[in-house]
N, C-alpha and C positions, 0 to 999 in steps of 0.2 A: 713416791709411794705414799698413798693416803690410807690411813687406818690399817696398815699392814697388808694392803692389797697392792701387789706390784702393777706397774703399767702393763697393758696388754702387749703381747708379742705382735710382731709385724704380721705373722700368719693369722692371728685372731682378727686384727684390724682388717686384713684383706678379706677374711670370711664375712665380715659385716658389710663390706662394700656391695652396693647394689641391692641390699635387702630393704624391704619396706621399713620406714622409720620405727614403727611399732615393734617389728621383729628384731631389729638391731638393738633397740632399747631393752627389750626383754632378754636377749642374749647377753648384753652387757650386765644387766641386773643379776642374771643367773651366774655369770662368771664371778661377780662380786660375792654372791652367796656361797659359792664353792670355796673361795679363799677364806671367807669368814668361818665356814664350817670346819675347814682344816685347822684354823686357829682354836676353835672350841674343842675339837677332838685332840688337839695337841699332837698332831702327826708330823709336824715340821713343815718345811717349805714344799711346795708342789712343783712338779715338772709340768709345764704347759706345752703341748705339742699338737700336731694334727695327725689324726688316725682316720684312715679311710675318707680323707677330705673334710673331716669334722674336728672341731676343737675338743681336746681331751686333757684331763688333769689326773695326776696320780702322785702320791707322796714320792718325793725324791729318794728317800731311804727305802730300800727294797724290803719286802716282807711285812710292810705295815698295812697297806690297804689296797682296795680295788679301785679301778679307774672310773671316772665319770666322763661321759661324752655328751655334747650338745649337738642336736641336729634340727635345723630349721626344716619343718615339713609343711604340708599343705594345711594351713590354718592353725598350726600349733608349733611349739618347740618341744622336742622330745629330750628329756633328761634321761640319758641311757646309762644303764648299769650292766655289768657282765651277767648274762642270763643264768649261767650255771651256778652262780653263787646263792641263788634263792633270795637275794636281797629284796626284790620287788614283791615276792610273796610275803616276806616279813613286813614290808611297808603296808601291804594290804591288811595284814592282821592288826597293825598298830593304828592305821589311818584308813579304815574301810570306806568311808564316805567323803574323805577329804580331797582326794585327787581322782583324775581320770587316768587310768593306767593303759599302757600299750603292751599287751601280752605279758611276758615274763621279764621284760627288759626295760620298760620305760614308765616314767611319770610324764604325762602330757600337760603342757601349760599353754593356754591360748593368749596370744598377744592382746593387750588391752584389757584383759580380765584380771580380777583380783584373785589372789591365791594365798594360802596360809604359808607365809615365808618362814615362820618358826618351824613348822612341821617339815617343810621341804629341806630346810637347813639341817634338821635332825636326821632326815634320811640321808642327806649328803655326808654328814659326819659318820653315820654308821657305815657307809660304803668306804669312806676314806680310811677308816680304822678297822676294816673287815678282818684282815688276817691277824692283826694285833689283838682284837677282841676275842677271836676264836682261841688264841693261845692263852689268854687270861681266863678263859672259861666263861 
């Protein structure tokens, strides 16, 4: 475990197999950012699993936050959030010109492109602490 980021699960490693190198590299970088964001948000360890055939992360302790899923798409990787939370609308308010958005559920990142990692990490932390933040007001 380097810098608090656990080794990937076998399922995540399998998800990377056969992906173009730029996509696999981006998926790995995004996974790392998710774990870093969890550390910054102090939500505790994450459960890493596969949901609908895609890698997903959520705080292990229930009632803390919302999940984040990654989906390799056509020319992008979608960082998916639960749409009924309104999180992506909030991200649009905070970062209107920073990201490409996919409807009410995704921030889209293109392999090989640069993106604002600090802003994306902030969005991830907001999602991972979603329920906790709502209770704190």
